[in-house]
DSSP file (Angstrom, degrees, kcal/mol; ACC not computed):
  #  RESIDUE AA STRUCTURE BP1 BP2  ACC     N-H-->O    O-->H-N    N-H-->O    O-->H-N    TCO  KAPPA ALPHA  PHI   PSI    X-CA   Y-CA   Z-CA
    1    1 A M     >        0   0    0      0, 0.0     4,-1.3     0, 0.0     5,-0.1   0.000 360.0 360.0 360.0 -32.1   -1.0  100.3  251.6
    2    2 A D  H  >  +     0   0    0      1,-0.2     4,-1.8     2,-0.2     5,-0.2   0.850 360.0  59.8 -70.3 -34.5   -1.6  101.4  247.9
    3    3 A D  H  > S+     0   0    0      2,-0.2     4,-2.4     1,-0.2     5,-0.2   0.936 103.2  49.4 -50.7 -45.5    1.9  100.0  247.2
    4    4 A D  H  > S+     0   0    0      1,-0.2     4,-2.0     2,-0.2    -1,-0.2   0.906 111.4  49.1 -65.4 -35.2    0.8   96.6  248.4
    5    5 A N  H  X S+     0   0    0     -4,-1.3     4,-1.7     2,-0.2    -1,-0.2   0.801 111.6  49.0 -71.2 -30.7   -2.3   96.8  246.1
    6    6 A D  H  X S+     0   0    0     -4,-1.8     4,-3.0     2,-0.2    -1,-0.2   0.895 110.9  49.8 -77.4 -39.4   -0.1   97.8  243.1
    7    7 A E  H  X S+     0   0    0     -4,-2.4     4,-2.4     1,-0.2    -2,-0.2   0.891 112.8  47.2 -69.8 -37.9    2.3   94.9  243.7
    8    8 A N  H  X S+     0   0    0     -4,-2.0     4,-2.0    -5,-0.2    -1,-0.2   0.840 110.7  52.3 -68.0 -33.2   -0.7   92.5  244.0
    9    9 A D  H  X S+     0   0    0     -4,-1.7     4,-2.4     2,-0.2    -2,-0.2   0.966 111.2  46.5 -68.6 -51.2   -2.2   93.9  240.8
   10   10 A N  H  X S+     0   0    0     -4,-3.0     4,-2.4     1,-0.2    -2,-0.2   0.904 112.1  50.5 -59.2 -39.3    1.2   93.4  238.9
   11   11 A D  H  X S+     0   0    0     -4,-2.4     4,-2.7     1,-0.2    -1,-0.2   0.911 110.3  50.4 -66.4 -33.5    1.5   89.9  240.2
   12   12 A N  H  X S+     0   0    0     -4,-2.0     4,-2.4     1,-0.2    -2,-0.2   0.887 111.6  48.1 -65.3 -37.8   -2.1   89.1  239.1
   13   13 A D  H  X S+     0   0    0     -4,-2.4     4,-2.5     2,-0.2    -1,-0.2   0.885 111.0  49.3 -71.3 -35.7   -1.3   90.5  235.6
   14   14 A N  H  X S+     0   0    0     -4,-2.4     4,-3.1    -5,-0.2     5,-0.3   0.934 112.0  49.9 -66.4 -43.3    2.0   88.5  235.4
   15   15 A D  H  X S+     0   0    0     -4,-2.7     4,-3.2     2,-0.2    -2,-0.2   0.936 112.4  46.4 -53.2 -46.2    0.0   85.4  236.4
   16   16 A N  H  X S+     0   0    0     -4,-2.4     4,-2.9     1,-0.2    -2,-0.2   0.963 114.0  49.1 -58.7 -51.6   -2.7   86.1  233.7
   17   17 A D  H  X S+     0   0    0     -4,-2.5     4,-2.5     1,-0.2    -1,-0.2   0.903 113.9  45.6 -55.7 -49.7    0.1   86.7  231.1
   18   18 A N  H  X S+     0   0    0     -4,-3.1     4,-2.6     1,-0.2    -1,-0.2   0.856 112.1  51.3 -69.2 -34.5    1.9   83.4  232.1
   19   19 A F  H  X S+     0   0    0     -4,-3.2     4,-2.2    -5,-0.3    -1,-0.2   0.946 110.1  49.4 -71.3 -35.9   -1.3   81.5  232.0
   20   20 A A  H  X S+     0   0    0     -4,-2.9     4,-2.1     2,-0.2    -2,-0.2   0.910 113.1  45.9 -55.9 -45.1   -2.1   82.8  228.6
   21   21 A W  H  X S+     0   0    0     -4,-2.5     4,-2.9     1,-0.2    -1,-0.2   0.895 109.7  55.0 -68.3 -39.8    1.4   81.9  227.3
   22   22 A N  H  X S+     0   0    0     -4,-2.6     4,-2.0     1,-0.2    -1,-0.2   0.882 108.8  49.0 -59.4 -39.4    1.1   78.5  228.9
   23   23 A I  H  X S+     0   0    0     -4,-2.2     4,-2.0     2,-0.2    -2,-0.2   0.891 110.5  49.4 -56.9 -47.0   -2.1   78.0  227.0
   24   24 A L  H  X S+     0   0    0     -4,-2.1     4,-2.7     2,-0.2     5,-0.2   0.933 110.9  49.7 -61.8 -50.4   -0.7   79.1  223.8
   25   25 A I  H  X S+     0   0    0     -4,-2.9     4,-2.8     1,-0.2     5,-0.2   0.903 109.5  52.0 -66.0 -38.2    2.4   76.8  224.1
   26   26 A E  H  X S+     0   0    0     -4,-2.0     4,-2.3     2,-0.2    -1,-0.2   0.911 111.2  47.1 -62.9 -40.2    0.1   73.8  225.0
   27   27 A I  H  X S+     0   0    0     -4,-2.0     4,-0.9     2,-0.2    -2,-0.2   0.944 114.8  46.7 -66.6 -42.8   -2.0   74.5  221.8
   28   28 A L  H >< S+     0   0    0     -4,-2.7     3,-0.6     2,-0.2     6,-0.4   0.929 112.0  49.9 -58.7 -48.7    1.1   74.8  219.7
   29   29 A V  H 3< S+     0   0    0     -4,-2.8    -1,-0.2     1,-0.2    -2,-0.2   0.888 117.9  39.6 -56.1 -45.8    2.7   71.7  221.2
   30   30 A H  H 3< S+     0   0    0     -4,-2.3    -1,-0.2    -5,-0.2    -2,-0.2   0.498  91.1 104.3 -86.3  -6.1   -0.4   69.6  220.6
   31   31 A S  S <X S-     0   0    0     -4,-0.9     4,-2.3    -3,-0.6     5,-0.2  -0.383  78.2-120.7 -78.0 158.8   -1.5   70.9  217.2
   32   32 A S  H  > S+     0   0    0      1,-0.2     4,-2.7     2,-0.2     5,-0.2   0.868 110.1  57.0 -68.4 -32.9   -0.8   68.7  214.2
   33   33 A A  H  > S+     0   0    0      2,-0.2     4,-2.1     1,-0.2    -1,-0.2   0.944 111.3  42.7 -68.7 -40.3    1.4   71.2  212.4
   34   34 A A  H  > S+     0   0    0     -6,-0.4     4,-2.4     2,-0.2    -2,-0.2   0.959 115.6  48.7 -64.5 -51.1    3.8   71.5  215.5
   35   35 A T  H  X S+     0   0    0     -4,-2.3     4,-1.4    -7,-0.2    -1,-0.2   0.898 111.3  49.1 -54.7 -45.4    3.8   67.8  216.0
   36   36 A H  H  < S+     0   0    0     -4,-2.7     4,-0.5     1,-0.2     3,-0.3   0.897 110.0  52.9 -69.8 -38.9    4.5   67.1  212.3
   37   37 A A  H >< S+     0   0    0     -4,-2.1     3,-1.1     1,-0.2    -1,-0.2   0.887 108.7  51.0 -61.7 -39.4    7.4   69.7  212.3
   38   38 A I  H 3< S+     0   0    0     -4,-2.4    -1,-0.2     1,-0.2    -2,-0.2   0.849 104.8  56.2 -67.1 -32.0    8.9   68.0  215.3
   39   39 A D  T 3< S+     0   0    0     -4,-1.4    -1,-0.2    -3,-0.3    -2,-0.2   0.465  80.9 120.6 -79.7  -8.1    8.8   64.6  213.6
   40   40 A L    <   -     0   0    0     -3,-1.1     2,-0.2    -4,-0.5    -3,-0.0  -0.348  58.9-134.6 -69.1 140.7   10.8   65.7  210.5
   41   41 A D    >   -     0   0    0      1,-0.1     3,-1.5    -2,-0.1    14,-0.3  -0.579  24.1-115.0 -84.3 149.4   14.0   63.9  209.7
   42   42 A I  T 3  S+     0   0    0      1,-0.3    13,-1.8    -2,-0.2    14,-0.9   0.784 118.2  51.2 -61.8 -24.5   17.1   66.2  208.8
   43   43 A N  T 3  S+     0   0    0     11,-0.2     2,-0.4    12,-0.2    -1,-0.3   0.513  85.9 102.3 -91.5  -3.0   16.9   64.6  205.4
   44   44 A D  S <  S-     0   0    0     -3,-1.5    11,-0.3     1,-0.0     2,-0.2  -0.677  71.6-125.9 -80.5 128.6   13.2   65.2  204.7
   45   45 A A        +     0   0    0     -2,-0.4     2,-0.3     9,-0.1     9,-0.2  -0.525  35.1 166.5 -76.4 137.5   12.4   68.1  202.4
   46   46 A C  E     -A   53   0A   0      7,-2.5     7,-2.0    -2,-0.2     2,-0.5  -0.951  35.3-106.3-145.0 163.8   10.0   70.8  203.5
   47   47 A R  E     +A   52   0A   0     -2,-0.3     2,-0.3     5,-0.2     5,-0.2  -0.797  36.1 169.4 -99.7 135.2    9.1   74.2  202.3
   48   48 A Y  E >   -A   51   0A   0      3,-2.8     3,-1.2    -2,-0.5    -2,-0.0  -0.916  69.1 -14.2-149.5 113.9   10.2   77.3  204.1
   49   49 A L  T 3  S-     0   0    0     -2,-0.3     3,-0.1     1,-0.2    -2,-0.0   0.781 128.7 -51.4  63.7  27.1    9.9   80.9  202.8
   50   50 A G  T 3  S+     0   0    0      1,-0.3     2,-0.4    52,-0.0    -1,-0.2   0.306 119.1 102.9  94.6 -13.6    9.1   79.7  199.4
   51   51 A Y  E <   -A   48   0A   0     -3,-1.2    -3,-2.8    50,-0.0     2,-0.5  -0.848  61.1-141.3-111.5 142.0   12.1   77.4  199.1
   52   52 A W  E     +A   47   0A   0     -2,-0.4    10,-0.9    -5,-0.2     2,-0.3  -0.861  42.7 127.8-105.9 135.2   12.2   73.6  199.4
   53   53 A G  E     -A   46   0A   0     -7,-2.0    -7,-2.5    -2,-0.5     6,-0.2  -0.964  49.7-101.5-166.8 172.3   15.2   72.0  201.2
   54   54 A T    >   -     0   0    0      4,-1.3     3,-1.4    -2,-0.3   -11,-0.2  -0.509  39.2-103.7-100.9 173.2   16.3   69.7  203.9
   55   55 A G  T 3  S+     0   0    0    -13,-1.8   -12,-0.2   -14,-0.3   -13,-0.1   0.722 120.3  57.8 -77.7 -13.9   17.6   70.5  207.4
   56   56 A N  T 3  S-     0   0    0    -14,-0.9    -1,-0.3     2,-0.1   -13,-0.1   0.208 124.1 -98.5 -97.8  16.6   21.2   69.8  206.2
   57   57 A G  S <  S+     0   0    0     -3,-1.4     2,-0.8     1,-0.2    -2,-0.1   0.483  70.3 148.8  91.1  -0.6   21.0   72.4  203.4
   58   58 A D        +     0   0    0      1,-0.1    -4,-1.3     2,-0.0     3,-0.4  -0.614  16.7 176.2 -73.0 107.6   20.2   70.2  200.4
   59   59 A M    >>  +     0   0    0     -2,-0.8     4,-1.4    -6,-0.2     3,-1.2   0.230  43.5 114.1 -96.4  11.8   18.2   72.4  198.1
   60   60 A S  H 3> S+     0   0    0      1,-0.3     4,-2.1     2,-0.2    -1,-0.2   0.865  70.9  64.1 -50.9 -34.5   17.9   69.9  195.2
   61   61 A V  H 3> S+     0   0    0     -3,-0.4     4,-2.8     1,-0.2    -1,-0.3   0.885  97.1  54.6 -57.5 -39.3   14.2   69.8  195.8
   62   62 A T  H <> S+     0   0    0     -3,-1.2     4,-2.7   -10,-0.9    -1,-0.2   0.943 108.2  50.2 -63.9 -44.3   13.8   73.4  194.9
   63   63 A R  H  X S+     0   0    0     -4,-1.4     4,-2.1     1,-0.2    -1,-0.2   0.862 110.3  48.7 -60.7 -37.3   15.5   72.7  191.6
   64   64 A E  H  X S+     0   0    0     -4,-2.1     4,-2.7     2,-0.2    -1,-0.2   0.926 110.9  51.3 -68.0 -44.9   13.2   69.7  191.0
   65   65 A V  H  X S+     0   0    0     -4,-2.8     4,-3.5     1,-0.2     5,-0.2   0.918 110.3  49.8 -57.4 -47.7   10.2   72.0  191.8
   66   66 A V  H  X S+     0   0    0     -4,-2.7     4,-2.2     1,-0.2    -1,-0.2   0.940 110.7  48.2 -53.7 -51.2   11.4   74.6  189.4
   67   67 A R  H  X S+     0   0    0     -4,-2.1     4,-2.2     1,-0.2    -1,-0.2   0.885 112.4  49.3 -62.3 -41.2   11.9   72.1  186.6
   68   68 A E  H  X S+     0   0    0     -4,-2.7     4,-3.0     2,-0.2     5,-0.3   0.931 109.3  50.8 -64.3 -42.4    8.4   70.6  187.2
   69   69 A K  H  X S+     0   0    0     -4,-3.5     4,-2.1     1,-0.2     5,-0.2   0.905 112.0  49.5 -57.8 -39.1    6.7   74.1  187.2
   70   70 A A  H  X S+     0   0    0     -4,-2.2     4,-2.1    -5,-0.2    -1,-0.2   0.890 113.2  45.1 -66.9 -42.2    8.5   74.8  183.9
   71   71 A T  H  X S+     0   0    0     -4,-2.2     4,-2.3     2,-0.2    -2,-0.2   0.906 113.6  48.2 -72.3 -39.8    7.4   71.5  182.3
   72   72 A V  H  X S+     0   0    0     -4,-3.0     4,-2.2     2,-0.2    -2,-0.2   0.896 113.9  47.8 -68.9 -39.3    3.8   71.7  183.5
   73   73 A T  H  X S+     0   0    0     -4,-2.1     4,-2.2    -5,-0.3     5,-0.2   0.947 111.0  50.0 -64.8 -49.8    3.5   75.3  182.3
   74   74 A R  H  X S+     0   0    0     -4,-2.1     4,-1.3     1,-0.2    -2,-0.2   0.932 113.1  48.5 -57.9 -42.2    5.1   74.4  178.8
   75   75 A D  H  X S+     0   0    0     -4,-2.3     4,-1.1     1,-0.2    -1,-0.2   0.898 109.5  52.7 -64.4 -43.0    2.6   71.5  178.6
   76   76 A L  H  < S+     0   0    0     -4,-2.2     4,-0.5     1,-0.2    -1,-0.2   0.778 105.0  53.8 -61.6 -32.6   -0.3   73.8  179.5
   77   77 A I  H >< S+     0   0    0     -4,-2.2     3,-0.5    -3,-0.2     5,-0.3   0.831 101.0  61.5 -69.1 -37.2    0.6   76.2  176.8
   78   78 A K  H 3< S+     0   0    0     -4,-1.3    -2,-0.2    -5,-0.2    -1,-0.2   0.926 116.1  30.4 -54.0 -45.0    0.5   73.4  174.2
   79   79 A S  T 3< S+     0   0    0     -4,-1.1    -1,-0.2     2,-0.1    -2,-0.2   0.349  98.9  93.7-105.7   5.7   -3.2   72.7  174.8
   80   80 A H  S <  S-     0   0    0     -3,-0.5     2,-1.7    -4,-0.5     7,-0.0  -0.850  71.7-132.7-102.2 135.6   -4.6   76.0  175.9
   81   81 A P        +     0   0    0      0, 0.0     2,-0.2     0, 0.0    -3,-0.1  -0.399  56.2 140.7 -93.6  62.4   -6.2   78.3  173.2
   82   82 A L        -     0   0    0     -2,-1.7    -2,-0.0    -5,-0.3     0, 0.0  -0.581  58.5-102.4 -91.1 155.2   -4.3   81.4  174.4
   83   83 A T     >  -     0   0    0     -2,-0.2     4,-3.2     1,-0.1     5,-0.2  -0.381  37.0-108.8 -67.3 159.9   -2.9   84.1  172.0
   84   84 A P  H  > S+     0   0    0      0, 0.0     4,-2.3     0, 0.0     5,-0.2   0.921 120.8  51.2 -54.2 -42.8    0.9   83.9  171.5
   85   85 A E  H  > S+     0   0    0      2,-0.2     4,-1.8     1,-0.2     5,-0.1   0.873 113.6  41.7 -65.5 -41.4    1.4   86.9  173.5
   86   86 A L  H  > S+     0   0    0      2,-0.2     4,-3.3     1,-0.2     5,-0.3   0.919 112.4  55.8 -73.2 -46.3   -0.7   85.6  176.5
   87   87 A S  H  X S+     0   0    0     -4,-3.2     4,-2.1     1,-0.2    -2,-0.2   0.917 110.6  45.4 -54.2 -45.2    0.9   82.2  176.1
   88   88 A A  H  X S+     0   0    0     -4,-2.3     4,-2.4    39,-0.2    -1,-0.2   0.899 112.6  50.1 -70.5 -36.6    4.4   83.8  176.5
   89   89 A E  H  X S+     0   0    0     -4,-1.8     4,-1.9     1,-0.2    -2,-0.2   0.912 109.7  50.5 -65.2 -42.5    3.4   85.9  179.3
   90   90 A L  H  X>S+     0   0    0     -4,-3.3     4,-2.1     1,-0.2     5,-0.5   0.867 111.2  48.1 -66.6 -34.2    1.9   83.0  181.2
   91   91 A F  I  X>S+     0   0    0     -4,-2.1     5,-1.9    -5,-0.3     4,-1.4   0.954 108.5  55.9 -70.1 -43.1    5.0   81.0  180.7
   92   92 A A  I  <5S+     0   0    0     -4,-2.4     5,-0.5     1,-0.2    -2,-0.2   0.848 115.2  38.0 -47.9 -39.2    7.1   84.0  181.9
   93   93 A Q  I  <5S+     0   0    0     -4,-1.9    -1,-0.2    -5,-0.2    -2,-0.2   0.867 130.6  25.3 -88.5 -31.8    5.3   84.2  185.1
   94   94 A K  I  X5S+     0   0    0     -4,-2.1     4,-1.0    -5,-0.2    -3,-0.2   0.932 128.0  35.8 -89.0 -56.6    4.8   80.5  185.8
   95   95 A G  I  <<S+     0   0    0     -4,-1.4     4,-0.5    -5,-0.5    -3,-0.2   0.868 132.5  24.3 -77.2 -45.5    7.4   78.7  184.2
   96   96 A I  T  ><S+     0   0    0     -5,-1.9     4,-2.8     2,-0.1     3,-0.5   0.798 110.6  72.9 -93.7 -29.6   10.4   81.1  184.5
   97   97 A G  H  > S+     0   0    0     -6,-0.5     4,-2.0    -5,-0.5     5,-0.2   0.893  94.0  53.7 -49.4 -46.5    9.0   83.0  187.6
   98   98 A A  H  X S+     0   0    0     -4,-1.0     4,-1.4     1,-0.2    -1,-0.2   0.880 112.1  44.6 -54.4 -43.7    9.8   80.0  189.8
   99   99 A F  H  > S+     0   0    0     -4,-0.5     4,-2.0    -3,-0.5    -2,-0.2   0.907 108.3  57.0 -61.9 -48.4   13.4   80.0  188.7
  100  100 A R  H  < S+     0   0    0     -4,-2.8     4,-0.4     1,-0.2    -2,-0.2   0.843 107.0  49.9 -49.2 -43.5   13.7   83.7  189.0
  101  101 A F  H >< S+     0   0    0     -4,-2.0     3,-0.5     1,-0.2    -1,-0.2   0.898 116.7  40.0 -70.8 -42.6   12.7   83.5  192.7
  102  102 A S  H >X S+     0   0    0     -4,-1.4     4,-2.6     1,-0.2     3,-1.0   0.630  92.9  84.1 -83.7 -15.2   15.2   80.7  193.4
  103  103 A A  T 3< S+     0   0    0     -4,-2.0    -1,-0.2     1,-0.2    -2,-0.1   0.763  84.0  58.4 -63.8 -23.7   18.1   81.9  191.5
  104  104 A A  T <4 S+     0   0    0     -3,-0.5    -1,-0.2    -4,-0.4    -2,-0.1   0.817 121.4  22.0 -74.4 -25.1   19.4   84.2  194.0
  105  105 A L  T <4 S+     0   0    0     -3,-1.0     2,-0.4    -4,-0.2    -2,-0.2   0.681 110.0  75.7-114.3 -25.1   19.9   81.7  196.7
  106  106 A I  S  < S-     0   0    0     -4,-2.6     2,-0.4   -47,-0.0    -1,-0.0  -0.780  71.9-133.4 -99.1 128.4   20.1   78.2  194.8
  107  107 A E        -     0   0    0     -2,-0.4     2,-0.4    -3,-0.0   -48,-0.1  -0.708  21.8-162.6 -76.7 131.7   23.2   77.1  193.0
  108  108 A W        -     0   0    0     -2,-0.4    -2,-0.0    -5,-0.1    -5,-0.0  -0.977  12.4-133.7-116.5 127.2   22.5   75.8  189.5
  109  109 A S     >  -     0   0    0     -2,-0.4     4,-1.4     1,-0.1     5,-0.1  -0.250  27.9-111.8 -63.7 162.3   25.0   73.7  187.6
  110  110 A Q  H  > S+     0   0    0      2,-0.2     4,-2.1     1,-0.2     5,-0.1   0.832 118.8  53.1 -64.2 -36.8   25.5   74.5  183.9
  111  111 A S  H  > S+     0   0    0      1,-0.2     4,-2.8     2,-0.2     5,-0.2   0.951 109.3  48.7 -67.6 -48.9   23.9   71.2  182.8
  112  112 A E  H  > S+     0   0    0      1,-0.2     4,-2.2     2,-0.2    -1,-0.2   0.879 111.0  50.0 -62.2 -31.7   20.8   72.0  184.9
  113  113 A L  H  X S+     0   0    0     -4,-1.4     4,-2.4     2,-0.2    -1,-0.2   0.910 112.4  50.0 -72.7 -36.3   20.6   75.7  183.4
  114  114 A E  H  X S+     0   0    0     -4,-2.1     4,-2.1     1,-0.2    -2,-0.2   0.949 108.5  50.9 -66.8 -42.6   20.8   74.0  179.9
  115  115 A S  H  X S+     0   0    0     -4,-2.8     4,-1.7     1,-0.2    -1,-0.2   0.925 112.8  44.8 -60.5 -46.6   18.1   71.6  180.7
  116  116 A L  H  X S+     0   0    0     -4,-2.2     4,-2.5     1,-0.2    -1,-0.2   0.901 109.9  56.6 -67.0 -35.5   15.8   74.5  181.8
  117  117 A Q  H  X S+     0   0    0     -4,-2.4     4,-3.1     1,-0.2     5,-0.3   0.920 104.1  53.4 -61.0 -42.3   16.8   76.5  178.8
  118  118 A K  H  X S+     0   0    0     -4,-2.1     4,-2.1     1,-0.2    -1,-0.2   0.925 111.1  44.9 -53.9 -50.6   15.6   73.6  176.6
  119  119 A I  H  X S+     0   0    0     -4,-1.7     4,-2.0     2,-0.2    -1,-0.2   0.868 113.0  51.3 -60.2 -36.8   12.1   73.6  178.3
  120  120 A W  H  X S+     0   0    0     -4,-2.5     4,-2.9     1,-0.2     5,-0.2   0.961 110.1  48.9 -71.8 -44.3   11.9   77.4  178.1
  121  121 A V  H  X S+     0   0    0     -4,-3.1     4,-2.1     1,-0.2    -1,-0.2   0.916 112.4  49.5 -57.8 -44.3   12.8   77.3  174.2
  122  122 A Q  H  X S+     0   0    0     -4,-2.1     4,-1.9    -5,-0.3    -1,-0.2   0.899 110.1  50.0 -66.1 -37.5   10.1   74.6  173.7
  123  123 A A  H  X S+     0   0    0     -4,-2.0     4,-2.3     2,-0.2     3,-0.2   0.969 110.6  49.2 -69.4 -51.6    7.5   76.6  175.6
  124  124 A Y  H  < S+     0   0    0     -4,-2.9    -1,-0.2     1,-0.2    -2,-0.2   0.878 111.4  49.7 -51.2 -39.3    8.3   79.8  173.5
  125  125 A K  H  < S+     0   0    0     -4,-2.1    -1,-0.2    -5,-0.2    -2,-0.2   0.884 111.9  48.6 -69.6 -39.6    8.0   77.7  170.3
  126  126 A N  H  <        0   0    0     -4,-1.9    -2,-0.2     1,-0.3    -1,-0.2   0.808 360.0 360.0 -70.5 -33.7    4.6   76.3  171.6
  127  127 A A     <        0   0    0     -4,-2.3    -1,-0.3    -5,-0.1   -39,-0.2   0.526 360.0 360.0 -69.4 360.0    3.4   79.9  172.4
């Protein structure tokens, strides 16, 4: 008799777990984030784990983001009243930090690296 009660308790627990999972799945499917992720085309860029890329492996957007961050930080240093040491540190963290994060996984051509180097030299001159 106790075995029957134990089996019923286990069935009830499984039903409750399944019900909770079903509710969670419904929430995720109907949420705007899940719907938006489903609607992405393979050629649309999105951010995942800090990197920008497309579903087919094109990481050129990450390179554009790195260049943009370096340029914006360089221009910020021009107009900001920081000491030279703080300006250089700011650029190292913001301007070069984005590149450093991406450098391990993203391939950069020599011309892209030279373009970044020009931005970096300008920023350090501005500092």
